[in-house]
BATIRO-149767 format. One record per residue (C-alpha): residue in three letters; x, y, z. Coordinates in steps of 0.2 Angstrom, whole numbers. Example, Ala and Ser with C-alpha at 12.3 -4.5 7.8 and 13.67 -1.06 7.14 Angstrom:
# BATIRO-149767
<pt><r>ALA</r><east>62</east><north>-22</north><up>39</up></pt>
<pt><r>SER</r><east>68</east><north>-5</north><up>36</up></pt>
***
This chain:
# BATIRO-149767
<pt><r>UNK</r><east>-124</east><north>91</north><up>-70</up></pt>
<pt><r>UNK</r><east>-127</east><north>81</north><up>-55</up></pt>
<pt><r>UNK</r><east>-114</east><north>74</north><up>-43</up></pt>
<pt><r>UNK</r><east>-111</east><north>56</north><up>-39</up></pt>
<pt><r>UNK</r><east>-106</east><north>48</north><up>-23</up></pt>
<pt><r>UNK</r><east>-91</east><north>36</north><up>-23</up></pt>
<pt><r>UNK</r><east>-85</east><north>24</north><up>-9</up></pt>
<pt><r>UNK</r><east>-69</east><north>16</north><up>-4</up></pt>
<pt><r>UNK</r><east>-64</east><north>7</north><up>11</up></pt>
<pt><r>UNK</r><east>-51</east><north>-5</north><up>17</up></pt>
<pt><r>UNK</r><east>-66</east><north>-15</north><up>24</up></pt>
<pt><r>UNK</r><east>-77</east><north>-16</north><up>9</up></pt>
<pt><r>UNK</r><east>-92</east><north>-24</north><up>17</up></pt>
<pt><r>UNK</r><east>-95</east><north>-8</north><up>27</up></pt>
<pt><r>UNK</r><east>-100</east><north>0</north><up>10</up></pt>
<pt><r>UNK</r><east>-118</east><north>-1</north><up>6</up></pt>
<pt><r>UNK</r><east>-122</east><north>-15</north><up>-7</up></pt>
<pt><r>UNK</r><east>-132</east><north>-3</north><up>-17</up></pt>
<pt><r>UNK</r><east>-117</east><north>9</north><up>-19</up></pt>
<pt><r>UNK</r><east>-117</east><north>17</north><up>-37</up></pt>
<pt><r>UNK</r><east>-98</east><north>19</north><up>-38</up></pt>
<pt><r>UNK</r><east>-84</east><north>10</north><up>-28</up></pt>
<pt><r>UNK</r><east>-65</east><north>12</north><up>-28</up></pt>
<pt><r>UNK</r><east>-58</east><north>-5</north><up>-25</up></pt>
<pt><r>UNK</r><east>-39</east><north>-6</north><up>-20</up></pt>
<pt><r>UNK</r><east>-30</east><north>-17</north><up>-33</up></pt>
<pt><r>UNK</r><east>-14</east><north>-19</north><up>-24</up></pt>
<pt><r>UNK</r><east>-6</east><north>-16</north><up>-7</up></pt>
<pt><r>UNK</r><east>-10</east><north>-22</north><up>11</up></pt>
<pt><r>UNK</r><east>-29</east><north>-19</north><up>8</up></pt>
<pt><r>UNK</r><east>-31</east><north>-26</north><up>-10</up></pt>
<pt><r>UNK</r><east>-49</east><north>-31</north><up>-12</up></pt>
<pt><r>UNK</r><east>-50</east><north>-50</north><up>-17</up></pt>
<pt><r>UNK</r><east>-59</east><north>-53</north><up>-33</up></pt>
<pt><r>UNK</r><east>-75</east><north>-60</north><up>-24</up></pt>
<pt><r>UNK</r><east>-77</east><north>-43</north><up>-15</up></pt>
<pt><r>UNK</r><east>-75</east><north>-34</north><up>-31</up></pt>
<pt><r>UNK</r><east>-89</east><north>-45</north><up>-39</up></pt>
<pt><r>UNK</r><east>-100</east><north>-42</north><up>-24</up></pt>
<pt><r>UNK</r><east>-102</east><north>-24</north><up>-30</up></pt>
<pt><r>UNK</r><east>-107</east><north>-31</north><up>-48</up></pt>
<pt><r>UNK</r><east>-119</east><north>-17</north><up>-51</up></pt>
<pt><r>UNK</r><east>-107</east><north>-3</north><up>-46</up></pt>
<pt><r>UNK</r><east>-95</east><north>7</north><up>-58</up></pt>
<pt><r>UNK</r><east>-77</east><north>5</north><up>-52</up></pt>
<pt><r>UNK</r><east>-62</east><north>15</north><up>-52</up></pt>
<pt><r>UNK</r><east>-47</east><north>4</north><up>-46</up></pt>
<pt><r>UNK</r><east>-34</east><north>12</north><up>-34</up></pt>
<pt><r>UNK</r><east>-16</east><north>9</north><up>-36</up></pt>
<pt><r>UNK</r><east>-8</east><north>12</north><up>-19</up></pt>
<pt><r>UNK</r><east>10</east><north>7</north><up>-23</up></pt>
<pt><r>UNK</r><east>12</east><north>15</north><up>-40</up></pt>
<pt><r>UNK</r><east>15</east><north>-2</north><up>-50</up></pt>
<pt><r>UNK</r><east>-1</east><north>-4</north><up>-60</up></pt>
<pt><r>UNK</r><east>-6</east><north>11</north><up>-70</up></pt>
<pt><r>UNK</r><east>-13</east><north>0</north><up>-84</up></pt>
<pt><r>UNK</r><east>-25</east><north>-9</north><up>-72</up></pt>
<pt><r>UNK</r><east>-30</east><north>5</north><up>-61</up></pt>
<pt><r>UNK</r><east>-39</east><north>22</north><up>-64</up></pt>
<pt><r>UNK</r><east>-32</east><north>31</north><up>-49</up></pt>
<pt><r>UNK</r><east>-15</east><north>33</north><up>-40</up></pt>
<pt><r>UNK</r><east>-16</east><north>35</north><up>-21</up></pt>
<pt><r>UNK</r><east>-3</east><north>47</north><up>-15</up></pt>
<pt><r>UNK</r><east>-5</east><north>48</north><up>4</up></pt>
<pt><r>UNK</r><east>5</east><north>43</north><up>18</up></pt>
<pt><r>UNK</r><east>11</east><north>25</north><up>17</up></pt>
<pt><r>UNK</r><east>5</east><north>23</north><up>-1</up></pt>
<pt><r>UNK</r><east>13</east><north>30</north><up>-18</up></pt>
<pt><r>UNK</r><east>24</east><north>45</north><up>-17</up></pt>
<pt><r>UNK</r><east>24</east><north>61</north><up>-27</up></pt>
<pt><r>UNK</r><east>40</east><north>55</north><up>-35</up></pt>
<pt><r>UNK</r><east>31</east><north>41</north><up>-43</up></pt>
<pt><r>UNK</r><east>18</east><north>53</north><up>-51</up></pt>
<pt><r>UNK</r><east>27</east><north>57</north><up>-67</up></pt>
<pt><r>UNK</r><east>31</east><north>39</north><up>-71</up></pt>
<pt><r>UNK</r><east>14</east><north>33</north><up>-67</up></pt>
<pt><r>UNK</r><east>5</east><north>47</north><up>-77</up></pt>
<pt><r>UNK</r><east>18</east><north>43</north><up>-91</up></pt>
<pt><r>UNK</r><east>11</east><north>25</north><up>-93</up></pt>
<pt><r>UNK</r><east>-7</east><north>31</north><up>-95</up></pt>
<pt><r>UNK</r><east>-15</east><north>37</north><up>-111</up></pt>
<pt><r>UNK</r><east>-13</east><north>56</north><up>-112</up></pt>
<pt><r>UNK</r><east>-25</east><north>66</north><up>-100</up></pt>
<pt><r>UNK</r><east>-33</east><north>50</north><up>-92</up></pt>
<pt><r>UNK</r><east>-22</east><north>49</north><up>-76</up></pt>
<pt><r>UNK</r><east>-30</east><north>53</north><up>-60</up></pt>
<pt><r>UNK</r><east>-20</east><north>56</north><up>-44</up></pt>
<pt><r>UNK</r><east>-28</east><north>55</north><up>-27</up></pt>
<pt><r>UNK</r><east>-20</east><north>64</north><up>-13</up></pt>
<pt><r>UNK</r><east>-22</east><north>74</north><up>3</up></pt>
<pt><r>UNK</r><east>-20</east><north>93</north><up>5</up></pt>
<pt><r>UNK</r><east>-3</east><north>91</north><up>12</up></pt>
<pt><r>UNK</r><east>4</east><north>81</north><up>-3</up></pt>
<pt><r>UNK</r><east>-6</east><north>92</north><up>-16</up></pt>
<pt><r>UNK</r><east>8</east><north>104</north><up>-19</up></pt>
<pt><r>UNK</r><east>21</east><north>90</north><up>-22</up></pt>
<pt><r>UNK</r><east>9</east><north>80</north><up>-33</up></pt>
<pt><r>UNK</r><east>5</east><north>96</north><up>-44</up></pt>
<pt><r>UNK</r><east>24</east><north>99</north><up>-45</up></pt>
<pt><r>UNK</r><east>28</east><north>81</north><up>-50</up></pt>
<pt><r>UNK</r><east>14</east><north>80</north><up>-63</up></pt>
<pt><r>UNK</r><east>18</east><north>97</north><up>-71</up></pt>
<pt><r>UNK</r><east>22</east><north>89</north><up>-88</up></pt>
<pt><r>UNK</r><east>6</east><north>80</north><up>-89</up></pt>
<pt><r>UNK</r><east>-12</east><north>84</north><up>-90</up></pt>
<pt><r>UNK</r><east>-22</east><north>74</north><up>-77</up></pt>
<pt><r>UNK</r><east>-36</east><north>73</north><up>-65</up></pt>
<pt><r>UNK</r><east>-34</east><north>76</north><up>-46</up></pt>
<pt><r>UNK</r><east>-45</east><north>69</north><up>-32</up></pt>
<pt><r>UNK</r><east>-43</east><north>78</north><up>-15</up></pt>
<pt><r>UNK</r><east>-44</east><north>70</north><up>2</up></pt>
<pt><r>UNK</r><east>-51</east><north>84</north><up>12</up></pt>
<pt><r>UNK</r><east>-58</east><north>73</north><up>27</up></pt>
<pt><r>UNK</r><east>-66</east><north>88</north><up>35</up></pt>
<pt><r>UNK</r><east>-83</east><north>88</north><up>25</up></pt>
<pt><r>UNK</r><east>-78</east><north>103</north><up>15</up></pt>
<pt><r>UNK</r><east>-78</east><north>103</north><up>-4</up></pt>
<pt><r>UNK</r><east>-66</east><north>116</north><up>-11</up></pt>
<pt><r>UNK</r><east>-67</east><north>121</north><up>-29</up></pt>
<pt><r>UNK</r><east>-52</east><north>121</north><up>-41</up></pt>
<pt><r>UNK</r><east>-48</east><north>140</north><up>-38</up></pt>
<pt><r>UNK</r><east>-48</east><north>137</north><up>-19</up></pt>
<pt><r>UNK</r><east>-35</east><north>124</north><up>-22</up></pt>
<pt><r>UNK</r><east>-25</east><north>134</north><up>-34</up></pt>
<pt><r>UNK</r><east>-26</east><north>120</north><up>-48</up></pt>
<pt><r>UNK</r><east>-18</east><north>124</north><up>-65</up></pt>
<pt><r>UNK</r><east>-28</east><north>123</north><up>-81</up></pt>
<pt><r>UNK</r><east>-19</east><north>106</north><up>-84</up></pt>
<pt><r>UNK</r><east>-27</east><north>98</north><up>-69</up></pt>
<pt><r>UNK</r><east>-45</east><north>94</north><up>-68</up></pt>
<pt><r>UNK</r><east>-53</east><north>93</north><up>-51</up></pt>
<pt><r>UNK</r><east>-62</east><north>77</north><up>-53</up></pt>
<pt><r>UNK</r><east>-68</east><north>72</north><up>-36</up></pt>
<pt><r>UNK</r><east>-67</east><north>77</north><up>-18</up></pt>
<pt><r>UNK</r><east>-67</east><north>65</north><up>-3</up></pt>
<pt><r>UNK</r><east>-79</east><north>75</north><up>8</up></pt>
<pt><r>UNK</r><east>-82</east><north>63</north><up>22</up></pt>
<pt><r>UNK</r><east>-70</east><north>51</north><up>30</up></pt>
<pt><r>UNK</r><east>-72</east><north>37</north><up>42</up></pt>
<pt><r>UNK</r><east>-72</east><north>49</north><up>57</up></pt>
<pt><r>UNK</r><east>-87</east><north>58</north><up>50</up></pt>
<pt><r>UNK</r><east>-96</east><north>43</north><up>44</up></pt>
<pt><r>UNK</r><east>-94</east><north>33</north><up>60</up></pt>
<pt><r>UNK</r><east>-87</east><north>18</north><up>51</up></pt>
<pt><r>UNK</r><east>-71</east><north>13</north><up>41</up></pt>
<pt><r>UNK</r><east>-75</east><north>20</north><up>24</up></pt>
<pt><r>UNK</r><east>-72</east><north>36</north><up>14</up></pt>
<pt><r>UNK</r><east>-86</east><north>44</north><up>4</up></pt>
<pt><r>UNK</r><east>-81</east><north>55</north><up>-11</up></pt>
<pt><r>UNK</r><east>-91</east><north>67</north><up>-22</up></pt>
<pt><r>UNK</r><east>-88</east><north>66</north><up>-41</up></pt>
<pt><r>UNK</r><east>-89</east><north>83</north><up>-49</up></pt>
<pt><r>UNK</r><east>-88</east><north>77</north><up>-67</up></pt>
<pt><r>UNK</r><east>-100</east><north>63</north><up>-73</up></pt>
<pt><r>UNK</r><east>-89</east><north>59</north><up>-88</up></pt>
<pt><r>UNK</r><east>-73</east><north>57</north><up>-77</up></pt>
<pt><r>UNK</r><east>-75</east><north>39</north><up>-74</up></pt>
<pt><r>UNK</r><east>-75</east><north>34</north><up>-92</up></pt>
<pt><r>UNK</r><east>-61</east><north>45</north><up>-97</up></pt>
<pt><r>UNK</r><east>-49</east><north>38</north><up>-84</up></pt>
<pt><r>UNK</r><east>-53</east><north>20</north><up>-89</up></pt>
<pt><r>UNK</r><east>-65</east><north>16</north><up>-75</up></pt>
<pt><r>UNK</r><east>-78</east><north>3</north><up>-78</up></pt>
<pt><r>UNK</r><east>-96</east><north>9</north><up>-79</up></pt>
***
């Protein structure tokens, strides 16, 4: 299986126009306007819910500082089809996210921001959690305001309700 690269940014125009997969913010302070989503017409999309209010319209719940909280994880996952939810968090919130989602089967995306790509065993992930992607490079490493993630599972995007 090959890995894919996936981009997200609060400044979408820094993402290369030829990006294969993008994660537009659906809500919150940095929500992408429809014209910006359309700009990436050829890219697959996994919409991000930063405030925990749109599980039906988003593929990923963002649980980082200033966004959704671990306490919102069970309710958000409960409104998704079984096994299709994905929670994106950083290493510091990972234990709380895993605890909050313990009654659900879900995917996890890890913001590492240091260029490392840990595997599921290194992160201590349970069998009910699939390590779908890792954010391997953040804005500091890239030199501009974007995050670049590695997707480990090519079928993940379809299973979570992303758009191919």
